[in-house]
N, C-alpha and C positions, 0 to 999 in steps of 0.2 A: 650310597656312596661307598666306594672301595676304600679301606683304611690305609691300604698300602700306596694308595695315590690320592691324598686328600685334594679336594678343589678349594681354592681360595675362597673365602667368603667376602661379603662386602667389606670394602676398605682394606683389601689385600691381606687380611690375616688367614693363615692356614690353620684348620682346627687342629686341637690335640687329639690324640688317639683317646678311646674312651674304652675302659675295662668293663668286660662283660661279666655279669655275676652267674651264679649257679642256674638261674632261669633263662640266660641268655639276653637278659635286658642289659642296656648299657647303664655304666655308673661313671659319673664325671669324676675325674681326679680333683684333688684340691687345687691343683694348678691351673687347670680349665675352668673351674669354678670362680676362681680370682680373676683369670682372664675375661670372662663373661662379665662379672660385677664391673671390671675396670672399663670395659668397652662401653657397656651400658652407661656408666657414669660419664664417661668422655663424651658420648653421643649427647646425652641429657644436657651436659655443659655447653657444648661447642657446635651442635648442629645448626643453631640460628646464626652464628658467626659465619658458618661455611657458606650459608645461602647468601650472604651480603656480597654486592658487586665490588670487584677489585677497583680501589681508588685510581682515577686518572693518573695522579702523580707517581704511583707506584708502577704503572704501566709505561710512563713515559721513561722513567729510570731504568726499567728492564730494556727497554728498546735501545736505548741510548748505550747500555752496557753490551748489547749485541752487537750495534754498529762498531763498537770499539774493538771487539774481539775478533 
């Protein structure tokens, strides 16, 4: 992947640049490490919720709002 044009990852997040060490290997910045930790934690907590169907009552309310707009 070209660092000048990063592609979005799953969930729409754009990866942060990685610094290269003397051997050319990438080394994640502390901010990138935190972002990875946070994303994994959020996925762990909420992936099951995201798989649940949207309640019929909520869908009805959304449809009513669309008709009024």
